[in-house]
N, C-alpha and C positions, 0 to 999 in steps of 0.2 A: 504494498499500498505507499503512496509517495505523501509526505509530509504538503501543507499547505505551500510553506514557503520554499518545497525542494522544485528545481526546473525541471523539467522532462521532456524528453521528445515521445512524437506517437508514430504509428504507423498510418498510413493512410489507410488501411482498414479499419484501424481505433478512430478516425477522421471521419469515414464516410457510416461507419456504423451510427455515432453518436450525432452526425447531419441528419440524417435520415428516420433519428427515434427522438431528437428535441424541436422544441416549442422555438429553441433560441437557433440564433444564426450566427454559424463559425466561417473562418478563413483557416486556410492551412496555410505554412510556409515554411521548408524545411525542419518539420519536424516537430515544430509548435502549431500552436490550434488556438486562435483568436478569437474573443466573443464579441462580436458586433450586434447584439441585440440593446437597448435599452438607450439611458442616454437623459439629459437634459431636458425640460418641457420646452427649451425656447427652440432647442436642435428641432423638437418633434413638433413645434410650430409652424418654424419655420421651413420645411418641409414641406410640410401638410400645405402651407400659403401658397407654395410653389409647385407643386401639381393640381391643386386646384385651378390659379391662372391656368396653368397653361393648359391644360385639360378643357379648360372650359373655350379658349381661342384653338384648342385642335378639334375642337367637336366638329362632325361633317367631312372631316379630314382623315385622309389614310396612313392617322399617325395614333399614337398610346402611346399613354405617361404608365411606367411602371414605378411603383414603392420600392422598397426597400427589403423583400421577400424574395424579388426574383436574384435568381444567382446568375453572375453574367460569364462567359467562357471570356479567358483572356488567355492567347499564346500561349507568353512570353511568361503567367505568373499560375502556372496548373493548379491545381482540378477547377476551381473559382475566385470568384471575386464579388463582394457586393458594393451595392453603388447606394448611396441614397435614391436618389432616383434615377433614372434612365427614359431615353423615347426613343423607340424606333417606328420606324414607317415601310410606308410600303410592303408593307404584310410582316407578322413575326416569324423568324425564321429559327431554331431550337433544335441542339441539341443535348440526348439525353447520357448521364455519364452517370455509373452505378445506381440507377435511378432515380436521379434527382437532374429535372430540365433544367438546362442553361440556355439563356440569351446571345445569342449569338451575331447579332445585327443592331447593336443601339447605333443611334446617332449621333445621341446630345450625352451627356454624363454630368450629374449634379451631386458634387461633396459639401456638407454642410459642415464648415472645420470645427472642432475642438480641440481643446488645450495637446492632450494626448495622440492627435493624432493630424493636424495640421501640418506638421515638415512632410510626414508620409505622402499623404494627399495630394502635396504641391509637388512631391519631387518623384518618390519611388515610385507612387503607384500611377502618378500621370504615367511615365515613362513605360509602363507597364498596359496599361489603356493602350498606349499607341499604336499594338500590336494586336487590334482589333481593326478586321479591313474597314469596316462600314463607321468609326467612329469619327467625327470628323468637328467638335465642339465640346468643350468641358465648360462647366462652372465652378469656382469656388465661392463658397458665400460662407463669412467671418459670421461668427454669433454675435462678437461683442463690439460691435457697432456698424452702422450702414455701409454695408464695401463688398462687389461681389469683384472677382477676380473670372476674367475669359481668356481660354484660350480656343484659337480658329486654324482648322488644319486647312495649308492654301494650297494653290495649284500645284506646287512643285512639293509638294509632302513635308516640306518646313512646318510650324508652328507660332503663330502671333498671339502673343496677350496684350492686355487692357485691362484697367481698374477703371472701377465706377463708385465711388463715393459719393453720400448724402441721400439723404430720406426723399429730396425732389429730384431726384436723379433715377433716369430712366434705363433699360439698355437692351439691344434689339437683337434677336437668337438666329442667325440668319439660316443654320441651317434647316430651321423649322418653321419660318417665317414669326413668329411669334417676340412681345414684346414683355417684359416685366418691368413693374414701379416697383422702385425699391422701400416707396410709402406701404405696399401694400406686404411686400416679401415679409416688411420686419414689423409687425400688428402687435406684437408683445415684446415685453422688455429682453434685455441681454445680460448676462450674465455668465462669470467664467464657472464653468460645474466640473465638481469634482473629481475626480480619480474616481473609479468606481473597479467592484469586480463581481465578477459572476461566477459562482462555483458549479462543475458538472463531477456530476458520476462516470467517471470513466475504469473499464475496467476493476472495479469493485475498489476504487477509491475515489476522495476527494479532491480532487485539482484545481486550484487558483490560476484562472485563465483572465488575460487584464481584456478590460471591459474598453471594447475600442471606439464607441459615442459615446 
């Protein structure tokens, strides 16, 4: 049995067993398992606000806004990743891996940043996402102030970044032809969420897993 503070490495078989039999969402990376469920109320409010605004604008179009429960196939970071929101257009495409459905054609990915994940989301996770063939636009939304960073894929394959700041600002999303008003994105207050942990029973032991959101 693993102790609560002891670092342990897991097999892919253990990961898939946990992922398929738990209500929590987990990511696997080099033998470590990270819990992606839960988080601050501000995180939830922002993600919900964005999903609602985009969903309203995409009504009647061949695009769908998908919440954080959907696993995403990321070729350079197998077996799967989770984004806070994703949008796919032209029909949803899936691949099933060990009984888990993976979305393979998101055009837009959205992450609501937290203190524990913002460096990873801005850098390494973005590099992983770039391996998704359909991926064209990335939004990073901070919880702590009205600020959204946007990355757009250019015709030559490079990515161009920009930032909008302030509640009176808006941001245009060319990949899906939608616009977000920051005053509508930030309808709740913002505070820095505390570091949290979720506990999962794996192979008979209680193991601490860092909560990512």
